[in-house]
N, C-alpha and C positions, 0 to 999 in steps of 0.2 A: 517409579512416579509413587510408589504403593502408600495410603499412609499409616502411621501406627501412631498411636497414643504420643511418640517419642521424636516422632519425625513430619508429623505434619506440615508444620513450620517450612521445613524445604522441600515439600509438593506443592503446597501453595506457593512460594516463591518460583517454583520453576516452572510453573505452569500462569503466571503470571505472565515473567518475564518471556517466554512464547507467544502471549496473548500479544502483547504490548508489542513484539519484534515483529509481529504480523506473519508469525510461523506455526497457523492454525492446525495443520497436517499434523506437526509436534505437536501441540496442545489438547489436541482431542485424542491422539494416542494418548496422552497421560493422565485425562478426563479417561478412559474407559480403563486402563488400569488403578485408577483412585477410586472407580465407583466400584470393581470388583473386589476389594477389597472390604473387611468388616472392620464397621466401626467410622465410619468415614466423617472426620470432624465437619463440623458446618465452614468453617471458613473457605476448606475444601469445594464445597456443597457450591458456597455462591461463588466461589471462582470457575466451577465448573457450570453453572449455567452463562456466567459470561459467556466464557468458550463459545458454548452450544448455539449463543445470541446472533454472536460474529459469522457464528458457519451459518447460520438460517435456520439451524433446528430448533424451531419456536416450542413442536410438542414435546421436542424431550425435553428443554428447556423449561419448560410449564411445569412438564411433573415431576424432576427434581425440583423446583422451588416449592411444591406442596410437601417434600422431605422437608424440605430446610424449615418451612415454618413448623412443621408439629417435629422437630432435631428435639433433644431433652435438654442439650444442651448448649444448647443458641441465645445467644446477646445480642442485643442492638448491634451492636459492635459486628454481627455476622451479618445483617441482612442486605440487601442488595440496593444499591442508591437510586435513586427513583429516574436516574435517566434509561438503567438498565431494567428495570420495570417500565417503566414506558414504552422504550423501543418497544420489548418487548410482548406487552399488548397489543404494539403498531402490526406488529408478525400475524398477531395472532387474530386479525381484525377480532378483536375486543376493545375499543375505544371503552367498554362503561369501566373499564379496569384504570382509567387515568384519572377518575372519579376522585381516587380515595387518594391518594396521592399528595402531599403535603407540596403549595406553595414553593419555590424555590428563585435563585437569584442568579445561578448559571446551574447547566450551561444555554448560554443564548436560544438553539437550538430547540433546548427542551422550555425557556419560559414565555418564548412566542409560540408556541403548542398549546399553553396554560391558558395563554391571554386568547389567541383566537382563534385555536383547533388545528392549525396552520403546521404543516413539518416540510419548513426549507431546509431544498436541497441546496447546499451554498458552491462554488467552484473550490477547488481545492486550491489551493496556492502556492504555487510550485515557486520552488528557492532558486533551484540548478536545475542545469539540462546535463547529460555527463556522456558518448559518446563513445561504446568500447565494439573496433571490427576483430574478430579475431578468426582467418581465415574464413570467413563466411560471411553471411548477411550482419549487418546493423543490431549491435543491442543497444535500447536508449537509456536509461536510468535518470528516473526523476525523483530529482527530493523536494519534498516541502512539508508545509503544514496542516490540519487539520484548520480549517477556518473557522471552528467553533470552538476552539480550544487552543489550538497552537501543537497540538501531538505531535512529533515528525514521524513522517511516512514516506517510504520509497517503494516507487512501482518501474519493474523491468518491461520496459517493452519493447518487440521482436518486430524485426523489419519495417515494419511502420510508422508513423506517429497520428494517421488518420483514424483516433481511437473516440470512444463515446462512453463512459463508464460509469456506472455511479457504486461506491462502495461506504463503510459505516469507518466512522470513527473504531481506532481498535481502545480510547480513554473516553471518551463521550459519548457514544453510541450515536452521536449525531451524523446524519445523512451528507455527504458529496460529492461532488462528479468532475468527472476530469473528459477534457472534451479536446478536438483536435481547436477549435476556435481559440480556448483557452490557453493552447501548446501554441500558435499563433503569434499571439498577442506576446507573449512572454519571450518566446524566440527576434520578433524581429524588434522589441525594448530591448534583449541582451546581445542580441549577436549580431547587429545591421548588416554588419560588411560581410556577413554569411549570405545573407537573403537578397542582397544584390544581385540585380540581371546580369555583370561582370562574373562576379562571380561565379553564377552557373556555368556564364559561359566557357569561362575560364576553366574549370572540372572538367568541362564536356572537352575541348581540346586539347585538355591533357593527357584524357584517358584513351583518347584515341591516338594520341601520337606513341603513346606508350603499345596502345593493343599491335600498330602496326608495327611495332620495331620487334613486339615479345611473340608474335603470332604469325605472323605475313613474311619478314625479311630472310630470305634464304641463308644469308650469312649469316643468320641468328642457330646457333646448334641446336640440335633435335631435343635434347632434352628439356633445354630453356623453354623451347616451342611448348615442349608434355607439358612446362610448369607453369606457361604463364597465365593461367587465369590465378595461382596460386600467389603469383608475383600481383596479381591488381590488387587480392585482396591485401596482402601486402602495404603495399603503395598506398593502397585505399588509408587503410589503419593512420600510417605514418603523416598523410595528408589531413584526419581527422585532429589528429589530435595537436598537432600544429597548428590548425588555423583555431579550432576552439580556444584553446591556451592562447593565441593572442587579441581572439576577439571579446575574451570573457575582461573585464575590468580588475583589478586587484580586490582580494577577498577583502580589502576595508570600507571600501565601495559598492561593493553589492550595496542593494535596495533588502 
């Protein structure tokens, strides 16, 4: 990702793609390479600042912004958008920097911030939940959108859905949160049959039935008993896929 006068657009595209995909580790690596090269293009410098803001490296982002402001070949097209500048100001604890921003009509979080000084943290708009179990604990993949601009975002949660986390939108820099309360509301609406008490009781009964047959019966070969836990993982994976596929409405009917 090292830029030259001929390939800065390629570097810029790579950094932006990594940022919008949430691959911040990859993006930070690209930023380091870009900044190590001579003659960093202002557009690449601006994108590096966006990545650093999202990574929570506000001090470094502020120093690079000073370089961007003084870049000889900088144009208006290379300036940071007001949302990025506002988020950086908030991260730095310097709200006075907000006074110099032009009035905006989007994203909504910045409109609200300029109107009353409040930085709202809105609930993440969950669109889908997928569960994968492969020889171990379940992995929950959440797909949804930023409540401020609609940018699609994906989160992977391991073992449990009891979460309370906040994040910045990769596109508009607005703050949103993902909580167990929001997940529970979504699951009850999308998969009502799976949270019914009868489903839970049936699952426990089935697991105990399989456990006794695989792990306790003398009639089962020793190799099967030794692999019994792996069989339970496999059974769990098959059940999860089947039940969630049957419980989910057709794609065209989803909210």
